[in-house]
C-alpha positions, 0 to 999 in steps of 0.5 A: 488526450495522449500525454507526452512521455517523460524524456528522462527519469531522475531518481533522488536517493539512488544509492538507498535501499529502496533503489537497490531492492525495488527500483533497479529490478523494475528498470531492468524489466522495463528495459527488457520490454523496450519500455525504458529508453530515456536517460536515468539520472541518479542523485544522492549524497555519496561521492560514488563513481559510475563504476560503483553505481554500476556494481550496485545496480548489477548486484541488485538485479542478481539478488532479485532474480538473476541476470537473464539478458546481459544485453538489456543490463548493458543497455540499462547501465548505458542509460545511467548517469550520476550526480552527487550532492547535498539536496540543500545545496542549489549547485546539486540541482544545477548539476542535474540540469546540466546532466539532463541536457536537452531533456525537457520533460523529466520525471523526478522520483523522490525515493528519499526519506519524507523529511526531504520531500519539501527540500527537494521539491523546492530545489527542483523549482529553484533550478527551473526543472519543474516546467513540463515535468512530473514528480513521483513521491514515495509514501508516506505522503505526510505524517499527519493531516497538517503535514500532508496539506503543507506538502500538497501546497509545496508540490502544487506551487510547481506542479499541476495535480495531474503531474503529481504521482503519489506512489504506493506500491501496494496499488500496483499489485495484481491482486489489489487491482483484481479487487476492483475488477472482481467487484464491477465485472460481475453482477452477482455481488452487487445485490449483497454488497451492502449493510443488509447482507454484510455483517463485518469486514476484516483486513489483515496484513501480517508480516513474520519479520521485524523492523530490520534496519529501519529503527530510525524510520519506524520511530517516526512512523509506526504501524498506523502510519506505515501500513494502515493509513495508506495500504489498508485504507486503499483496500477499504476504498476499493471494497467500499466505493460506489461504482464509478461513472466510467473507466477513466481513473478520475472517476475511480479516484472520486469514488475512492475519495468519497469513501475516505470522506465518509469514514468516521474519525477514529477515537482512542478506544477504536485502536489497539496498539502493540509492540513486539517484545524486544523492539526497544532493543533494536538499533536506533529505537528509544529505550522507552519507545511507545511506537507501535509495531502492531495496530488493530482498529475498528472503523465505520463508514457513514454512508448509505451502503455501509452504515453500521457495518464495522470494518476491522483492520489489523497489521503487525510485525513478527506475526506468525506468517507473512500474508494479506487477506480480506474476510467479508462476513455475511449475515446469517440466514433469517430463519434457523431451519437447521440446528447444526448450522446454528450450533457449530458455525460462527461464520456461516458464509463469507467471501475471502480474498487472499492477496498475498503471498498467493492470490485467491478468491473463495466463497464459504458455504455450507453443503449437506452431507449424504444421508437422511439427516439434514446435517452439513459441513462448511466448505470453501469454493474457489471462485478464482485463483490468479497468478501474479502478472509478469509486471512487478508493482514498481515496474508498472507504477514507474511506467505509468507515471512516465506516460502520465497515467495516474490510475494507480496513484492517490489524489490530493483529496483522498490523501488528506481525507485519509489522514483526517480519519487517523489524525485524532489518534496519532497523538491521543491514544492508549499506550502500546501493549506488549506481545510475543513474537510469532503471536497474533498480537496483544490480547487486547486486539481480540476485545476490539472485534469481540462483538462480531466474533474473532479474527480470521488468521490468514493462511487457512480456511476459516470454518469454525471462526 
């Protein structure tokens, strides 16, 4: 069934950093392709003039890659309207209703701090702006299981599940979508994609920068909430899920939810939390803060396919590079015929997905060197090297939400199941361990993976382990 297109886009938080860095460039790209023709109503507290908002939009687009189509920019600016007001004041939503005019199917985009989600959703309902509408909610969706459940209840009081779009820009990346395609568009992978052949799986999302001006936010979130519970868990689900029954996004969501439901709840000993030197000196950070800027954990999925296979997840600020990689370590051959392969290599075979900054899929295998002796070397064979698609994640996700396509968004049961995995360690955990900037985190993180070797650091082929 073809769903009706949203006839307006309401952006709460239009003067914020997210809008400036991501949303305005996405809207500009959509206008250039003819994918955005409806009014865009920006809502925020500052009492800005339209001229100031136009300057903000223009500056955003110039910074993101430049203005290469002045007509498209002018068209985007002509679509913009602005409502200034307090989200706790009902008159703000009355003003939104007036500006919407004849629009009856708006998409409400909550690009605001999570603490305001419930307030804005309830304001939308009071002003009777929810009927036939959609709501797009930025991550994090809740800060623990209880708050996620409550937020779901608030949203469902006004919107059907298929009208709620929980946005995670990570899912809109071309390389992330390629994981799903690569797994199920090829037959050679399925026979070995299980506990019989996979020894372990590592996922690392490293960032070479710090928290910037997000001190207040990070004090309420931390790395476990900000990156691992959503971004990296979504990657785990794509790698671990069973083949969906069909291509429809409902079938994919169901299989992903089953992965979260099969995850073993974390214990404090499964998690190492780190904090880079100098974090406590950052603006709006507590002097004795115990918030983690680095997190490494060991995860198990208690399913038939993955029973006993450890999944190692790691992310942090001020690490040596900005990159995201997956390393699927395969088990050793059952018979040790060649001594050099046993003695010199800790990773005999693996599959490596590089998700950013560039995209690649590589298979590591040993090949014999020329000569009579059976001596070889490890080499990586590139199976695929993809360039990013011309759509940015936000362009893709906003466009999908406005046409009602929920394929790249997260569903209620998956959100709550993912929170249930991390909930036990959100309050009960070991204290943070200090680590130096540009290192790979605290040394304690090495111990969590020691039983299966060591961490693969993104940015290089790993022949020695």
